[in-house]
All heavy atoms as a GROMACS GRO file, in nm:
protein
  618
    1MET      N    1  -3.334   4.433   6.424
    1MET     CA    2  -3.231   4.483   6.513
    1MET      C    3  -3.258   4.631   6.541
    1MET      O    4  -3.284   4.708   6.451
    1MET     CB    5  -3.094   4.465   6.448
    1MET     CG    6  -2.981   4.510   6.539
    1MET     SD    7  -2.817   4.504   6.464
    1MET     CE    8  -2.795   4.332   6.434
    2ALA      N    9  -3.249   4.671   6.664
    2ALA     CA   10  -3.277   4.809   6.703
    2ALA      C   11  -3.157   4.897   6.676
    2ALA      O   12  -3.043   4.854   6.688
    2ALA     CB   13  -3.313   4.814   6.851
    3ASP      N   14  -3.186   5.020   6.636
    3ASP     CA   15  -3.080   5.117   6.616
    3ASP      C   16  -3.031   5.164   6.753
    3ASP      O   17  -3.108   5.176   6.847
    3ASP     CB   18  -3.129   5.238   6.538
    3ASP     CG   19  -3.157   5.205   6.393
    3ASP    OD1   20  -3.082   5.123   6.337
    3ASP    OD2   21  -3.254   5.259   6.337
    4SER      N   22  -2.904   5.190   6.762
    4SER     CA   23  -2.850   5.244   6.888
    4SER      C   24  -2.760   5.362   6.855
    4SER      O   25  -2.706   5.373   6.746
    4SER     CB   26  -2.772   5.137   6.964
    4SER     OG   27  -2.658   5.099   6.889
    5THR      N   28  -2.749   5.448   6.951
    5THR     CA   29  -2.659   5.562   6.935
    5THR      C   30  -2.554   5.555   7.044
    5THR      O   31  -2.580   5.508   7.155
    5THR     CB   32  -2.734   5.696   6.945
    5THR    OG1   33  -2.799   5.702   7.072
    5THR    CG2   34  -2.835   5.711   6.833
    6THR      N   35  -2.437   5.598   7.009
    6THR     CA   36  -2.327   5.601   7.106
    6THR      C   37  -2.284   5.745   7.124
    6THR      O   38  -2.255   5.813   7.027
    6THR     CB   39  -2.208   5.518   7.054
    6THR    OG1   40  -2.252   5.386   7.026
    6THR    CG2   41  -2.095   5.515   7.155
    7GLN      N   42  -2.280   5.787   7.247
    7GLN     CA   43  -2.231   5.922   7.275
    7GLN      C   44  -2.082   5.914   7.298
    7GLN      O   45  -2.035   5.831   7.375
    7GLN     CB   46  -2.301   5.980   7.397
    7GLN     CG   47  -2.446   6.011   7.374
    7GLN     CD   48  -2.508   6.079   7.493
    7GLN    OE1   49  -2.451   6.082   7.600
    7GLN    NE2   50  -2.625   6.135   7.472
    8GLN      N   51  -2.010   6.002   7.230
    8GLN     CA   52  -1.866   6.002   7.244
    8GLN      C   53  -1.829   6.080   7.369
    8GLN      O   54  -1.868   6.194   7.388
    8GLN     CB   55  -1.802   6.066   7.122
    8GLN     CG   56  -1.652   6.054   7.121
    8GLN     CD   57  -1.593   6.101   6.990
    8GLN    OE1   58  -1.662   6.148   6.902
    8GLN    NE2   59  -1.463   6.089   6.978
    9GLN      N   60  -1.756   6.014   7.456
    9GLN     CA   61  -1.711   6.076   7.581
    9GLN      C   62  -1.572   6.134   7.561
    9GLN      O   63  -1.494   6.082   7.481
    9GLN     CB   64  -1.707   5.971   7.692
    9GLN     CG   65  -1.840   5.908   7.722
    9GLN     CD   66  -1.940   6.007   7.776
    9GLN    OE1   67  -1.907   6.094   7.856
    9GLN    NE2   68  -2.064   5.998   7.731
   10PRO      N   69  -1.540   6.243   7.632
   10PRO     CA   70  -1.403   6.297   7.622
   10PRO      C   71  -1.302   6.191   7.666
   10PRO      O   72  -1.331   6.108   7.753
   10PRO     CB   73  -1.403   6.415   7.721
   10PRO     CG   74  -1.547   6.444   7.747
   10PRO     CD   75  -1.623   6.319   7.722
   11LEU      N   76  -1.187   6.192   7.604
   11LEU     CA   77  -1.084   6.096   7.639
   11LEU      C   78  -1.028   6.127   7.777
   11LEU      O   79  -1.003   6.243   7.811
   11LEU     CB   80  -0.970   6.100   7.536
   11LEU     CG   81  -1.010   6.063   7.393
   11LEU    CD1   82  -0.893   6.086   7.300
   11LEU    CD2   83  -1.057   5.919   7.387
   12VAL      N   84  -1.008   6.023   7.856
   12VAL     CA   85  -0.950   6.040   7.989
   12VAL      C   86  -0.806   6.087   7.972
   12VAL      O   87  -0.731   6.032   7.893
   12VAL     CB   88  -0.955   5.906   8.066
   12VAL    CG1   89  -0.883   5.919   8.199
   12VAL    CG2   90  -1.098   5.862   8.086
   13GLY      N   91  -0.770   6.191   8.043
   13GLY     CA   92  -0.635   6.244   8.035
   13GLY      C   93  -0.610   6.334   7.915
   13GLY      O   94  -0.499   6.376   7.892
   14TRP      N   95  -0.713   6.364   7.837
   14TRP     CA   96  -0.698   6.450   7.721
   14TRP      C   97  -0.679   6.592   7.770
   14TRP      O   98  -0.770   6.655   7.819
   14TRP     CB   99  -0.822   6.439   7.632
   14TRP     CG  100  -0.813   6.517   7.506
   14TRP    CD1  101  -0.870   6.639   7.485
   14TRP    CD2  102  -0.747   6.482   7.386
   14TRP    NE1  103  -0.841   6.682   7.358
   14TRP    CE2  104  -0.766   6.588   7.294
   14TRP    CE3  105  -0.672   6.373   7.346
   14TRP    CZ2  106  -0.712   6.586   7.166
   14TRP    CZ3  107  -0.620   6.372   7.218
   14TRP    CH2  108  -0.641   6.477   7.130
   15ASP      N  109  -0.560   6.643   7.757
   15ASP     CA  110  -0.530   6.777   7.808
   15ASP      C  111  -0.492   6.874   7.697
   15ASP      O  112  -0.428   6.974   7.721
   15ASP     CB  113  -0.419   6.770   7.912
   15ASP     CG  114  -0.291   6.707   7.859
   15ASP    OD1  115  -0.292   6.656   7.745
   15ASP    OD2  116  -0.191   6.709   7.931
   16LYS      N  117  -0.533   6.843   7.575
   16LYS     CA  118  -0.501   6.929   7.462
   16LYS      C  119  -0.620   7.020   7.433
   16LYS      O  120  -0.734   6.976   7.435
   16LYS     CB  121  -0.467   6.846   7.339
   16LYS     CG  122  -0.343   6.763   7.360
   16LYS     CD  123  -0.320   6.668   7.248
   16LYS     CE  124  -0.212   6.570   7.288
   16LYS     NZ  125  -0.213   6.452   7.208
   17PRO      N  126  -0.592   7.146   7.406
   17PRO     CA  127  -0.702   7.238   7.377
   17PRO      C  128  -0.760   7.214   7.238
   17PRO      O  129  -0.699   7.149   7.153
   17PRO     CB  130  -0.634   7.375   7.383
   17PRO     CG  131  -0.493   7.348   7.343
   17PRO     CD  132  -0.462   7.211   7.398
   18ASN      N  133  -0.878   7.266   7.217
   18ASN     CA  134  -0.939   7.263   7.084
   18ASN      C  135  -0.880   7.380   7.007
   18ASN      O  136  -0.925   7.494   7.019
   18ASN     CB  137  -1.091   7.276   7.097
   18ASN     CG  138  -1.160   7.254   6.966
   18ASN    OD1  139  -1.099   7.213   6.868
   18ASN    ND2  140  -1.288   7.283   6.962
   19LEU      N  141  -0.776   7.355   6.930
   19LEU     CA  142  -0.700   7.460   6.862
   19LEU      C  143  -0.774   7.512   6.739
   19LEU      O  144  -0.837   7.435   6.668
   19LEU     CB  145  -0.564   7.407   6.818
   19LEU     CG  146  -0.471   7.357   6.928
   19LEU    CD1  147  -0.346   7.296   6.867
   19LEU    CD2  148  -0.435   7.468   7.023
   20ASP      N  149  -0.762   7.641   6.715
   20ASP     CA  150  -0.815   7.702   6.593
   20ASP      C  151  -0.707   7.688   6.486
   20ASP      O  152  -0.606   7.758   6.488
   20ASP     CB  153  -0.849   7.849   6.617
   20ASP     CG  154  -0.901   7.918   6.491
   20ASP    OD1  155  -0.924   7.850   6.389
   20ASP    OD2  156  -0.918   8.041   6.496
   21LEU      N  157  -0.728   7.598   6.392
   21LEU     CA  158  -0.630   7.571   6.287
   21LEU      C  159  -0.661   7.646   6.158
   21LEU      O  160  -0.591   7.629   6.058
   21LEU     CB  161  -0.623   7.421   6.259
   21LEU     CG  162  -0.586   7.333   6.379
   21LEU    CD1  163  -0.592   7.186   6.341
   21LEU    CD2  164  -0.450   7.370   6.434
   22SER      N  165  -0.764   7.732   6.161
   22SER     CA  166  -0.806   7.800   6.038
   22SER      C  167  -0.700   7.897   5.984
   22SER      O  168  -0.695   7.922   5.865
   22SER     CB  169  -0.937   7.874   6.061
   22SER     OG  170  -0.921   7.977   6.156
   23LYS      N  171  -0.614   7.949   6.070
   23LYS     CA  172  -0.510   8.042   6.025
   23LYS      C  173  -0.370   7.983   6.038
   23LYS      O  174  -0.272   8.055   6.030
   23LYS     CB  175  -0.521   8.172   6.105
   23LYS     CG  176  -0.651   8.245   6.078
   23LYS     CD  177  -0.660   8.374   6.155
   23LYS     CE  178  -0.790   8.442   6.119
   23LYS     NZ  179  -0.859   8.500   6.229
   24ALA      N  180  -0.363   7.852   6.057
   24ALA     CA  181  -0.233   7.786   6.070
   24ALA      C  182  -0.156   7.793   5.940
   24ALA      O  183  -0.214   7.790   5.831
   24ALA     CB  184  -0.254   7.640   6.111
   25GLU      N  185  -0.025   7.803   5.951
   25GLU     CA  186   0.063   7.802   5.833
   25GLU      C  187   0.112   7.659   5.814
   25GLU      O  188   0.206   7.615   5.879
   25GLU     CB  189   0.179   7.898   5.854
   25GLU     CG  190   0.135   8.043   5.856
   25GLU     CD  191   0.252   8.139   5.864
   25GLU    OE1  192   0.361   8.106   5.812
   25GLU    OE2  193   0.234   8.245   5.924
   26TRP      N  194   0.046   7.587   5.725
   26TRP     CA  195   0.075   7.446   5.701
   26TRP      C  196   0.200   7.432   5.614
   26TRP      O  197   0.217   7.505   5.517
   26TRP     CB  198  -0.044   7.378   5.636
   26TRP     CG  199  -0.162   7.372   5.728
   26TRP    CD1  200  -0.266   7.459   5.732
   26TRP    CD2  201  -0.185   7.276   5.831
   26TRP    NE1  202  -0.354   7.422   5.831
   26TRP    CE2  203  -0.306   7.310   5.893
   26TRP    CE3  204  -0.115   7.164   5.876
   26TRP    CZ2  205  -0.359   7.236   5.999
   26TRP    CZ3  206  -0.168   7.091   5.980
   26TRP    CH2  207  -0.288   7.127   6.041
   27GLN      N  208   0.285   7.338   5.651
   27GLN     CA  209   0.408   7.311   5.577
   27GLN      C  210   0.409   7.164   5.536
   27GLN      O  211   0.368   7.078   5.612
   27GLN     CB  212   0.529   7.337   5.668
   27GLN     CG  213   0.534   7.476   5.726
   27GLN     CD  214   0.642   7.485   5.832
   27GLN    OE1  215   0.747   7.421   5.822
   27GLN    NE2  216   0.617   7.563   5.934
   28SER      N  217   0.460   7.138   5.417
   28SER     CA  218   0.474   7.000   5.371
   28SER      C  219   0.579   6.931   5.456
   28SER      O  220   0.683   6.989   5.489
   28SER     CB  221   0.515   6.997   5.224
   28SER     OG  222   0.542   6.865   5.186
   29SER      N  223   0.553   6.807   5.489
   29SER     CA  224   0.648   6.733   5.572
   29SER      C  225   0.766   6.677   5.494
   29SER      O  226   0.862   6.632   5.551
   29SER     CB  227   0.576   6.617   5.642
   29SER     OG  228   0.529   6.526   5.544
   30SER      N  229   0.757   6.680   5.360
   30SER     CA  230   0.864   6.619   5.281
   30SER      C  231   0.897   6.701   5.157
   30SER      O  232   0.902   6.649   5.047
   30SER     CB  233   0.825   6.477   5.242
   30SER     OG  234   0.705   6.479   5.167
   31ARG      N  235   0.914   6.828   5.176
   31ARG     CA  236   0.953   6.919   5.066
   31ARG      C  237   0.854   6.913   4.950
   31ARG      O  238   0.892   6.914   4.834
   31ARG     CB  239   1.094   6.887   5.020
   31ARG     CG  240   1.195   6.906   5.128
   31ARG     CD  241   1.335   6.879   5.079
   31ARG     NE  242   1.424   6.882   5.193
   31ARG     CZ  243   1.517   6.793   5.216
   31ARG    NH1  244   1.537   6.694   5.132
   31ARG    NH2  245   1.592   6.802   5.321
   32GLY      N  246   0.728   6.901   4.982
   32GLY     CA  247   0.626   6.904   4.879
   32GLY      C  248   0.595   6.772   4.813
   32GLY      O  249   0.510   6.763   4.728
   33LEU      N  250   0.661   6.665   4.855
   33LEU     CA  251   0.643   6.536   4.791
   33LEU      C  252   0.546   6.444   4.866
   33LEU      O  253   0.501   6.345   4.810
   33LEU     CB  254   0.777   6.464   4.776
   33LEU     CG  255   0.884   6.541   4.699
   33LEU    CD1  256   1.017   6.467   4.704
   33LEU    CD2  257   0.840   6.562   4.555
   34GLY      N  258   0.517   6.473   4.991
   34GLY     CA  259   0.435   6.382   5.071
   34GLY      C  260   0.292   6.424   5.083
   34GLY      O  261   0.249   6.526   5.029
   35ASP      N  262   0.217   6.343   5.152
   35ASP     CA  263   0.074   6.367   5.172
   35ASP      C  264   0.043   6.430   5.307
   35ASP      O  265  -0.073   6.452   5.339
   35ASP     CB  266  -0.002   6.235   5.162
   35ASP     CG  267   0.006   6.174   5.023
   35ASP    OD1  268   0.017   6.251   4.927
   35ASP    OD2  269   0.001   6.052   5.014
   36VAL      N  270   0.143   6.456   5.388
   36VAL     CA  271   0.123   6.506   5.523
   36VAL      C  272   0.173   6.649   5.533
   36VAL      O  273   0.276   6.684   5.479
   36VAL     CB  274   0.196   6.416   5.625
   36VAL    CG1  275   0.186   6.471   5.765
   36VAL    CG2  276   0.141   6.275   5.620
   37GLN      N  277   0.096   6.730   5.605
   37GLN     CA  278   0.137   6.867   5.634
   37GLN      C  279   0.136   6.885   5.786
   37GLN      O  280   0.057   6.822   5.856
   37GLN     CB  281   0.041   6.968   5.572
   37GLN     CG  282   0.042   6.969   5.422
   37GLN     CD  283  -0.061   7.065   5.366
   37GLN    OE1  284  -0.172   7.076   5.416
   37GLN    NE2  285  -0.024   7.136   5.261
   38ILE      N  286   0.225   6.973   5.834
   38ILE     CA  287   0.228   7.003   5.976
   38ILE      C  288   0.221   7.154   5.996
   38ILE      O  289   0.253   7.232   5.907
   38ILE     CB  290   0.355   6.947   6.044
   38ILE    CG1  291   0.482   7.004   5.980
   38ILE    CG2  292   0.356   6.794   6.039
   38ILE    CD1  293   0.609   6.970   6.054
   39ALA      N  294   0.174   7.192   6.115
   39ALA     CA  295   0.168   7.332   6.154
   39ALA      C  296   0.198   7.340   6.302
   39ALA      O  297   0.165   7.250   6.380
   39ALA     CB  298   0.030   7.391   6.125
   40PHE      N  299   0.262   7.449   6.342
   40PHE     CA  300   0.294   7.473   6.482
   40PHE      C  301   0.196   7.578   6.532
   40PHE      O  302   0.193   7.691   6.482
   40PHE     CB  303   0.438   7.522   6.496
   40PHE     CG  304   0.536   7.420   6.441
   40PHE    CD1  305   0.582   7.428   6.311
   40PHE    CD2  306   0.580   7.316   6.521
   40PHE    CE1  307   0.670   7.334   6.261
   40PHE    CE2  308   0.668   7.220   6.472
   40PHE     CZ  309   0.714   7.231   6.341
   41VAL      N  310   0.113   7.539   6.629
   41VAL     CA  311   0.005   7.626   6.677
   41VAL      C  312   0.002   7.623   6.830
   41VAL      O  313  -0.018   7.517   6.890
   41VAL     CB  314  -0.132   7.580   6.621
   41VAL    CG1  315  -0.243   7.671   6.670
   41VAL    CG2  316  -0.129   7.575   6.469
   42GLU      N  317   0.021   7.738   6.890
   42GLU     CA  318   0.008   7.755   7.035
   42GLU      C  319   0.087   7.651   7.115
   42GLU      O  320   0.039   7.597   7.215
   42GLU     CB  321  -0.140   7.751   7.075
   42GLU     CG  322  -0.221   7.863   7.013
   42GLU     CD  323  -0.368   7.856   7.052
   42GLU    OE1  324  -0.400   7.806   7.162
   42GLU    OE2  325  -0.452   7.900   6.972
   43GLY      N  326   0.207   7.619   7.071
   43GLY     CA  327   0.292   7.524   7.143
   43GLY      C  328   0.264   7.378   7.111
   43GLY      O  329   0.324   7.291   7.174
   44PHE      N  330   0.176   7.350   7.020
   44PHE     CA  331   0.144   7.214   6.979
   44PHE      C  332   0.180   7.196   6.833
   44PHE      O  333   0.199   7.293   6.760
   44PHE     CB  334  -0.006   7.185   6.998
   44PHE     CG  335  -0.049   7.182   7.142
   44PHE    CD1  336  -0.088   7.300   7.207
   44PHE    CD2  337  -0.049   7.064   7.214
   44PHE    CE1  338  -0.126   7.298   7.339
   44PHE    CE2  339  -0.088   7.062   7.346
   44PHE     CZ  340  -0.126   7.179   7.409
   45ILE      N  341   0.186   7.072   6.789
   45ILE     CA  342   0.212   7.040   6.649
   45ILE      C  343   0.087   6.971   6.595
   45ILE      O  344   0.039   6.874   6.653
   45ILE     CB  345   0.334   6.948   6.632
   45ILE    CG1  346   0.462   7.018   6.684
   45ILE    CG2  347   0.354   6.911   6.484
   45ILE    CD1  348   0.492   6.992   6.825
   46ALA      N  349   0.033   7.025   6.486
   46ALA     CA  350  -0.083   6.966   6.421
   46ALA      C  351  -0.037   6.899   6.293
   46ALA      O  352   0.050   6.949   6.224
   46ALA     CB  353  -0.187   7.073   6.391
   47MET      N  354  -0.096   6.785   6.262
   47MET     CA  355  -0.062   6.712   6.141
   47MET      C  356  -0.192   6.676   6.069
   47MET      O  357  -0.288   6.635   6.132
   47MET     CB  358   0.015   6.584   6.175
   47MET     CG  359   0.063   6.507   6.054
   47MET     SD  360   0.177   6.372   6.094
   47MET     CE  361   0.068   6.255   6.170
   48ARG      N  362  -0.192   6.696   5.936
   48ARG     CA  363  -0.312   6.666   5.858
   48ARG      C  364  -0.275   6.603   5.725
   48ARG      O  365  -0.161   6.612   5.679
   48ARG     CB  366  -0.396   6.791   5.834
   48ARG     CG  367  -0.335   6.888   5.734
   48ARG     CD  368  -0.422   7.007   5.712
   48ARG     NE  369  -0.368   7.095   5.609
   48ARG     CZ  370  -0.420   7.209   5.574
   48ARG    NH1  371  -0.530   7.253   5.634
   48ARG    NH2  372  -0.366   7.283   5.479
   49ASN      N  373  -0.374   6.544   5.662
   49ASN     CA  374  -0.360   6.486   5.529
   49ASN      C  375  -0.375   6.600   5.429
   49ASN      O  376  -0.480   6.664   5.423
   49ASN     CB  377  -0.469   6.380   5.508
   49ASN     CG  378  -0.463   6.313   5.373
   49ASN    OD1  379  -0.409   6.367   5.277
   49ASN    ND2  380  -0.521   6.196   5.365
   50SER      N  381  -0.273   6.625   5.349
   50SER     CA  382  -0.279   6.739   5.256
   50SER      C  383  -0.381   6.717   5.145
   50SER      O  384  -0.430   6.813   5.086
   50SER     CB  385  -0.142   6.767   5.196
   50SER     OG  386  -0.096   6.656   5.120
   51ASP      N  387  -0.414   6.591   5.115
   51ASP     CA  388  -0.515   6.564   5.013
   51ASP      C  389  -0.656   6.588   5.064
   51ASP      O  390  -0.749   6.603   4.985
   51ASP     CB  391  -0.504   6.419   4.964
   51ASP     CG  392  -0.378   6.394   4.884
   51ASP    OD1  393  -0.323   6.490   4.826
   51ASP    OD2  394  -0.334   6.277   4.880
   52ARG      N  395  -0.675   6.588   5.196
   52ARG     CA  396  -0.807   6.609   5.256
   52ARG      C  397  -0.792   6.704   5.376
   52ARG      O  398  -0.810   6.663   5.491
   52ARG     CB  399  -0.865   6.475   5.301
   52ARG     CG  400  -0.886   6.380   5.182
   52ARG     CD  401  -0.955   6.254   5.221
   52ARG     NE  402  -1.088   6.287   5.270
   52ARG     CZ  403  -1.162   6.206   5.344
   52ARG    NH1  404  -1.116   6.089   5.378
   52ARG    NH2  405  -1.281   6.243   5.384
   53PRO      N  406  -0.760   6.831   5.352
   53PRO     CA  407  -0.737   6.924   5.462
   53PRO      C  408  -0.858   6.946   5.552
   53PRO      O  409  -0.844   6.993   5.665
   53PRO     CB  410  -0.694   7.053   5.393
   53PRO     CG  411  -0.737   7.039   5.252
   53PRO     CD  412  -0.743   6.892   5.222
   54GLU      N  413  -0.977   6.912   5.504
   54GLU     CA  414  -1.097   6.928   5.586
   54GLU      C  415  -1.110   6.817   5.690
   54GLU      O  416  -1.189   6.827   5.784
   54GLU     CB  417  -1.222   6.933   5.499
   54GLU     CG  418  -1.261   6.801   5.434
   54GLU     CD  419  -1.178   6.762   5.312
   54GLU    OE1  420  -1.091   6.837   5.266
   54GLU    OE2  421  -1.203   6.650   5.260
   55SER      N  422  -1.034   6.710   5.675
   55SER     CA  423  -1.037   6.598   5.771
   55SER      C  424  -0.977   6.642   5.903
   55SER      O  425  -0.897   6.737   5.908
   55SER     CB  426  -0.958   6.481   5.716
   55SER     OG  427  -1.017   6.431   5.600
   56PRO      N  428  -1.011   6.573   6.010
   56PRO     CA  429  -0.953   6.609   6.141
   56PRO      C  430  -0.801   6.600   6.141
   56PRO      O  431  -0.743   6.515   6.073
   56PRO     CB  432  -1.013   6.505   6.236
   56PRO     CG  433  -1.136   6.457   6.168
   56PRO     CD  434  -1.107   6.464   6.020
   57SER      N  435  -0.740   6.688   6.216
   57SER     CA  436  -0.595   6.689   6.231
   57SER      C  437  -0.557   6.617   6.359
   57SER      O  438  -0.633   6.617   6.456
   57SER     CB  439  -0.544   6.832   6.237
   57SER     OG  440  -0.573   6.901   6.119
   58LEU      N  441  -0.439   6.557   6.358
   58LEU     CA  442  -0.384   6.500   6.480
   58LEU      C  443  -0.309   6.611   6.553
   58LEU      O  444  -0.238   6.690   6.491
   58LEU     CB  445  -0.287   6.386   6.448
   58LEU     CG  446  -0.347   6.264   6.381
   58LEU    CD1  447  -0.236   6.167   6.339
   58LEU    CD2  448  -0.444   6.195   6.473
   59ILE      N  449  -0.322   6.616   6.684
   59ILE     CA  450  -0.256   6.718   6.764
   59ILE      C  451  -0.155   6.648   6.856
   59ILE      O  452  -0.190   6.553   6.926
   59ILE     CB  453  -0.357   6.798   6.849
   59ILE    CG1  454  -0.469   6.855   6.762
   59ILE    CG2  455  -0.286   6.907   6.929
   59ILE    CD1  456  -0.424   6.953   6.656
   60PHE      N  457  -0.032   6.696   6.854
   60PHE     CA  458   0.076   6.639   6.936
   60PHE      C  459   0.131   6.745   7.031
   60PHE      O  460   0.143   6.862   6.993
   60PHE     CB  461   0.194   6.596   6.847
   60PHE     CG  462   0.164   6.486   6.751
   60PHE    CD1  463   0.116   6.514   6.624
   60PHE    CD2  464   0.189   6.354   6.784
   60PHE    CE1  465   0.091   6.412   6.532
   60PHE    CE2  466   0.164   6.251   6.693
   60PHE     CZ  467   0.115   6.281   6.568
   61THR      N  468   0.169   6.704   7.152
   61THR     CA  469   0.252   6.789   7.236
   61THR      C  470   0.393   6.779   7.180
   61THR      O  471   0.424   6.686   7.103
   61THR     CB  472   0.251   6.741   7.382
   61THR    OG1  473   0.313   6.612   7.388
   61THR    CG2  474   0.110   6.737   7.441
   62PRO      N  475   0.484   6.869   7.218
   62PRO     CA  476   0.622   6.856   7.170
   62PRO      C  477   0.684   6.720   7.205
   62PRO      O  478   0.755   6.662   7.122
   62PRO     CB  479   0.694   6.971   7.239
   62PRO     CG  480   0.587   7.076   7.253
   62PRO     CD  481   0.463   6.997   7.288
   63ALA      N  482   0.657   6.668   7.324
   63ALA     CA  483   0.714   6.537   7.362
   63ALA      C  484   0.655   6.425   7.277
   63ALA      O  485   0.728   6.334   7.233
   63ALA     CB  486   0.687   6.510   7.510
   64GLU      N  487   0.525   6.430   7.252
   64GLU     CA  488   0.462   6.329   7.167
   64GLU      C  489   0.516   6.335   7.025
   64GLU      O  490   0.540   6.233   6.961
   64GLU     CB  491   0.310   6.348   7.165
   64GLU     CG  492   0.242   6.315   7.295
   64GLU     CD  493   0.098   6.359   7.298
   64GLU    OE1  494   0.061   6.454   7.225
   64GLU    OE2  495   0.022   6.300   7.376
   65TRP      N  496   0.536   6.458   6.974
   65TRP     CA  497   0.588   6.475   6.839
   65TRP      C  498   0.729   6.417   6.829
   65TRP      O  499   0.762   6.348   6.733
   65TRP     CB  500   0.587   6.622   6.800
   65TRP     CG  501   0.640   6.646   6.662
   65TRP    CD1  502   0.758   6.703   6.628
   65TRP    CD2  503   0.576   6.611   6.539
   65TRP    NE1  504   0.772   6.706   6.491
   65TRP    CE2  505   0.661   6.650   6.435
   65TRP    CE3  506   0.454   6.551   6.508
   65TRP    CZ2  507   0.629   6.631   6.301
   65TRP    CZ3  508   0.422   6.532   6.374
   65TRP    CH2  509   0.508   6.572   6.273
   66GLY      N  510   0.811   6.445   6.930
   66GLY     CA  511   0.947   6.391   6.931
   66GLY      C  512   0.947   6.238   6.928
   66GLY      O  513   1.023   6.176   6.855
   67ALA      N  514   0.859   6.177   7.006
   67ALA     CA  515   0.849   6.031   7.008
   67ALA      C  516   0.799   5.978   6.875
   67ALA      O  517   0.848   5.876   6.825
   67ALA     CB  518   0.757   5.987   7.122
   68PHE      N  519   0.703   6.047   6.814
   68PHE     CA  520   0.650   6.005   6.685
   68PHE      C  521   0.758   6.011   6.577
   68PHE      O  522   0.778   5.916   6.502
   68PHE     CB  523   0.531   6.093   6.645
   68PHE     CG  524   0.479   6.066   6.507
   68PHE    CD1  525   0.399   5.956   6.483
   68PHE    CD2  526   0.512   6.150   6.401
   68PHE    CE1  527   0.350   5.930   6.355
   68PHE    CE2  528   0.464   6.125   6.274
   68PHE     CZ  529   0.384   6.014   6.251
   69VAL      N  530   0.829   6.122   6.571
   69VAL     CA  531   0.935   6.138   6.469
   69VAL      C  532   1.047   6.037   6.492
   69VAL      O  533   1.096   5.976   6.397
   69VAL     CB  534   0.988   6.283   6.469
   69VAL    CG1  535   1.113   6.296   6.383
   69VAL    CG2  536   0.880   6.379   6.422
   70SER      N  537   1.084   6.017   6.616
   70SER     CA  538   1.188   5.918   6.647
   70SER      C  539   1.145   5.779   6.603
   70SER      O  540   1.221   5.705   6.541
   70SER     CB  541   1.218   5.919   6.797
   70SER     OG  542   1.313   5.821   6.829
   71GLY      N  543   1.020   5.743   6.632
   71GLY     CA  544   0.968   5.614   6.589
   71GLY      C  545   0.963   5.600   6.439
   71GLY      O  546   0.994   5.496   6.383
   72ALA      N  547   0.926   5.707   6.373
   72ALA     CA  548   0.917   5.705   6.225
   72ALA      C  549   1.056   5.686   6.165
   72ALA      O  550   1.073   5.611   6.069
   72ALA     CB  551   0.854   5.834   6.174
   73ARG      N  552   1.156   5.753   6.222
   73ARG     CA  553   1.293   5.740   6.170
   73ARG      C  554   1.346   5.599   6.189
   73ARG      O  555   1.428   5.552   6.111
   73ARG     CB  556   1.385   5.840   6.240
   73ARG     CG  557   1.363   5.980   6.191
   73ARG     CD  558   1.459   6.076   6.254
   73ARG     NE  559   1.435   6.210   6.205
   73ARG     CZ  560   1.455   6.320   6.274
   73ARG    NH1  561   1.501   6.313   6.398
   73ARG    NH2  562   1.430   6.438   6.222
   74GLU      N  563   1.299   5.532   6.294
   74GLU     CA  564   1.344   5.395   6.321
   74GLU      C  565   1.262   5.292   6.246
   74GLU      O  566   1.279   5.172   6.264
   74GLU     CB  567   1.340   5.369   6.471
   74GLU     CG  568   1.440   5.453   6.549
   74GLU     CD  569   1.424   5.441   6.699
   74GLU    OE1  570   1.342   5.359   6.746
   74GLU    OE2  571   1.494   5.513   6.770
   75GLY      N  572   1.166   5.338   6.163
   75GLY     CA  573   1.085   5.247   6.084
   75GLY      C  574   0.962   5.196   6.153
   75GLY      O  575   0.895   5.105   6.104
   76GLU      N  576   0.930   5.253   6.270
   76GLU     CA  577   0.813   5.207   6.346
   76GLU      C  578   0.682   5.241   6.276
   76GLU      O  579   0.582   5.173   6.292
   76GLU     CB  580   0.816   5.268   6.486
   76GLU     CG  581   0.708   5.216   6.577
   76GLU     CD  582   0.724   5.267   6.718
   76GLU    OE1  583   0.835   5.304   6.759
   76GLU    OE2  584   0.622   5.271   6.788
   77PHE      N  585   0.682   5.349   6.197
   77PHE     CA  586   0.561   5.393   6.128
   77PHE      C  587   0.586   5.394   5.979
   77PHE      O  588   0.693   5.432   5.933
   77PHE     CB  589   0.524   5.536   6.171
   77PHE     CG  590   0.504   5.549   6.320
   77PHE    CD1  591   0.603   5.600   6.400
   77PHE    CD2  592   0.385   5.510   6.378
   77PHE    CE1  593   0.586   5.613   6.536
   77PHE    CE2  594   0.366   5.522   6.514
   77PHE     CZ  595   0.467   5.573   6.593
   78ASP      N  596   0.487   5.356   5.903
   78ASP     CA  597   0.496   5.363   5.758
   78ASP      C  598   0.427   5.490   5.714
   78ASP      O  599   0.305   5.501   5.722
   78ASP     CB  600   0.428   5.242   5.695
   78ASP     CG  601   0.435   5.245   5.543
   78ASP    OD1  602   0.501   5.333   5.487
   78ASP    OD2  603   0.374   5.157   5.481
   79LEU      N  604   0.502   5.590   5.673
   79LEU     CA  605   0.447   5.721   5.638
   79LEU      C  606   0.414   5.733   5.490
   79LEU      O  607   0.385   5.842   5.442
   79LEU     CB  608   0.545   5.832   5.680
   79LEU     CG  609   0.575   5.839   5.827
   79LEU    CD1  610   0.678   5.947   5.854
   79LEU    CD2  611   0.450   5.864   5.908
   80THR      N  612   0.419   5.624   5.416
   80THR     CA  613   0.388   5.632   5.273
   80THR      C  614   0.241   5.611   5.247
   80THR      O  615   0.168   5.559   5.322
   80THR     CB  616   0.468   5.527   5.195
   80THR    OG1  617   0.436   5.398   5.243
   80THR    CG2  618   0.616   5.555   5.206
   0.00000   0.00000   0.00000
């Protein structure tokens, strides 16, 4: 079987900047008990795994964050 490479293309409609998160002030999402941290950077919300801070962070617009939190409160997401 031949090896193949896939080039990753930018996502269509991706309008989020490449944020510098190196100086972000990360906060625990659950008073220090959870595995998720969030930071507010340049009008966006970044979320990362506190056990692996070097892993990529998810970036949300305020509207996306509101929808995510609303869904989580309604049980749509399992945050454990």
